C-alpha positions in Angstrom: 112.6 37.8 64.8 115.8 37.0 67.2 116.4 34.2 65.5 115.9 34.4 62.0 118.4 37.9 62.0 121.8 34.8 62.6 119.9 32.9 59.2 119.2 35.8 57.2 123.6 37.0 58.3 124.3 33.5 57.6 122.4 33.4 53.8 124.5 36.6 53.0 127.8 35.7 53.8 126.8 32.5 51.7 125.9 34.7 48.7 129.0 36.2 48.2 131.7 34.7 46.2 134.6 33.6 48.0 137.8 35.5 48.1 139.8 32.7 46.0 138.1 33.2 43.2 140.1 36.4 42.5 142.9 34.0 41.8 141.7 31.4 39.8 142.2 32.1 36.1 139.6 33.6 33.9 138.3 30.1 32.5 137.8 28.3 35.7 136.8 31.0 37.4 133.8 31.4 35.6 132.8 27.3 36.0 133.0 27.9 39.3 131.3 30.9 39.5 128.8 29.4 37.9 128.3 26.8 40.2 128.5 28.8 43.0 125.4 30.7 41.4 123.6 27.3 40.9 124.7 25.7 44.2 121.9 23.8 45.7 123.5 22.7 48.6 127.1 24.3 50.7 129.2 22.7 53.2 131.7 23.9 55.2 133.7 21.0 57.2 136.6 20.9 59.3 138.1 17.6 60.1 139.7 16.6 63.8 143.4 16.7 64.0 145.6 13.8 63.0 149.1 12.4 63.7 150.7 12.2 59.8 153.1 15.0 58.6 152.1 17.7 56.0 154.9 16.8 54.1 153.5 13.3 53.7 150.2 14.6 53.1 151.3 16.6 50.0 152.8 13.5 48.5 149.7 11.9 48.7 147.5 14.7 47.5 150.2 14.8 44.2 150.0 11.4 43.5 146.4 9.8 43.1 147.2 7.0 41.9 149.3 6.4 44.8 146.7 6.8 47.2 144.5 5.1 45.9 146.6 2.1 45.9 147.3 2.4 49.3 143.1 3.5 50.1 142.8 0.5 48.4 145.9 -1.7 50.1 144.4 -1.1 53.6 140.1 -2.0 52.1 138.2 0.8 53.1 135.7 1.1 51.5 134.2 2.2 48.3 137.9 0.4 45.9 138.5 3.2 44.1 140.6 3.4 41.6 142.5 6.6 40.0 143.8 6.9 36.7 146.0 10.7 36.1 145.1 12.4 32.3 147.7 14.3 30.2 146.3 17.8 31.1 147.2 17.2 34.9 143.3 15.9 35.5 142.7 12.9 37.2 139.4 10.8 37.8 137.9 8.1 40.1 135.9 4.9 39.6 135.2 1.7 42.3 133.7 -0.1 39.4 130.2 -0.5 40.9 128.8 3.0 39.4 130.3 5.9 41.3 132.8 8.3 39.0 134.3 11.9 39.2 136.5 13.5 38.2 138.9 16.3 39.5 140.9 19.6 38.2 143.3 21.4 40.0 142.3 24.7 39.6 144.3 27.0 42.0 147.8 26.2 44.8 149.3 27.9 46.7 150.6 26.8 50.2 148.1 24.9 52.0 145.3 25.6 49.9 143.6 24.0 46.8 141.3 24.1 44.9 139.1 21.5 42.4 136.6 21.8 39.9 134.6 18.0 40.8 132.3 16.3 38.7 130.2 13.7 39.7 128.3 10.3 39.4 126.5 8.4 40.4 123.8 5.4 38.2 120.8 4.5 39.0 120.9 2.5 42.5 124.1 3.2 43.4 123.1 5.0 45.8 120.0 4.4 46.6 118.3 6.6 43.9 115.9 5.2 41.4 117.9 7.5 38.5 121.2 8.4 37.7 122.6 11.6 40.2 124.9 14.1 39.0 127.0 16.7 40.3 129.7 19.8 39.7 131.1 20.8 42.7 134.2 23.5 43.3 136.4 22.6 46.6 138.3 24.7 48.4 139.7 22.5 50.5 142.5 24.9 52.7 144.8 22.4 55.3 147.5 22.8 58.2 150.1 21.2 60.6 148.7 22.8 63.7 149.6 21.9 67.4 147.8 18.8 67.9 148.2 17.3 64.0 147.4 17.5 60.6 143.5 20.0 60.4 141.7 20.7 57.2 139.1 23.0 56.4 136.3 22.1 53.3 134.2 24.4 51.5 132.4 22.7 49.0 130.1 24.4 46.7 127.6 21.7 44.8 125.2 21.8 41.8 123.2 19.1 41.1 122.8 18.0 37.3 118.4 18.3 37.7 117.2 21.4 39.6 113.8 18.6 40.3 116.7 16.4 42.1 117.7 19.7 43.7 114.0 21.0 45.1 113.4 17.5 46.1 116.8 17.0 48.1 116.5 20.5 49.8 114.1 18.9 52.5 116.6 16.6 53.7 119.0 19.3 53.8 120.8 19.1 57.2 120.5 14.8 57.2 122.7 15.3 53.4 125.2 18.2 55.2 126.1 15.9 58.5 126.7 12.8 56.1 128.7 14.7 54.0 130.6 15.8 56.7 131.2 12.2 58.3 132.1 10.7 54.8 134.8 14.1 54.6 136.0 13.1 57.9 136.5 9.4 57.0 138.3 9.9 53.8 140.9 12.5 55.3 140.7 10.1 58.5 142.2 7.1 56.1 144.1 9.1 54.3 146.0 10.0 56.9 146.3 7.0 58.9 147.6 4.9 55.6 149.7 8.1 55.3 151.2 8.4 58.6 152.3 3.9 58.5 154.1 4.5 55.8 155.8 7.3 57.4 157.0 4.9 60.4 157.6 1.6 58.7 157.2 2.3 54.8 158.0 -1.5 53.3 155.1 -2.5 54.6 153.0 -1.0 51.8 156.1 -2.1 49.4 155.1 -5.7 48.6 151.5 -5.5 48.7 152.0 -2.4 45.8 153.5 -4.9 43.7 151.0 -7.2 44.1 148.5 -4.2 43.6 149.6 -3.8 39.2 149.8 -0.5 39.4 152.8 0.4 37.7 152.4 4.4 39.1 151.9 3.6 41.7 154.4 1.3 42.8 156.9 3.8 40.8 156.0 7.1 42.7 155.6 4.9 45.9 159.6 4.1 45.7 160.0 7.2 44.7 158.7 9.2 47.8 158.7 6.8 50.4 162.1 3.8 50.1 164.8 6.7 48.3 166.4 8.1 51.5 
């Protein structure tokens, strides 16, 4: 009985809409609430501190094509390509069947909230069918005594109710992999952010070779013009 009470309290807390919803405009707020109400999985992840300045990380958050180009140069996997869109949204594609789109629906100092749509084609995640999902991601970040830290909360609604039902017994495994993947991404971004602070010239020539004019232009403006 003692073990049941904390579990029930945790479920009750998860059922409460997050406070930041009140700060989101009406249209996106309704989309976010729909995802929360249909969520198959709820993740809460904190990353270990990294030695990079918050201002540098925000430059990378605001320039996804630059971040993706630097990611490719460091040969991290999967090798994403990013595309920005006129409405302010941006999308990613690993050219192997994994795609996603992100819309920033709330931005405050140290806090960003995104609506995300992701899709993995058949076989990309070792599944015999395509998998799609909509996500609401709250991303809080700060520069603490030990370095740059983050706290992510993600609500994920799969595009198939059957898939959600099948996946539930593997909740612990999926959460563990999610935590590992988030830590991997954040750790890598912070690493090349730190390198760009220390020696920006090391990225200049590879970005020229990469051939993305927007990423190169952003890099020169952000890291070379002092």
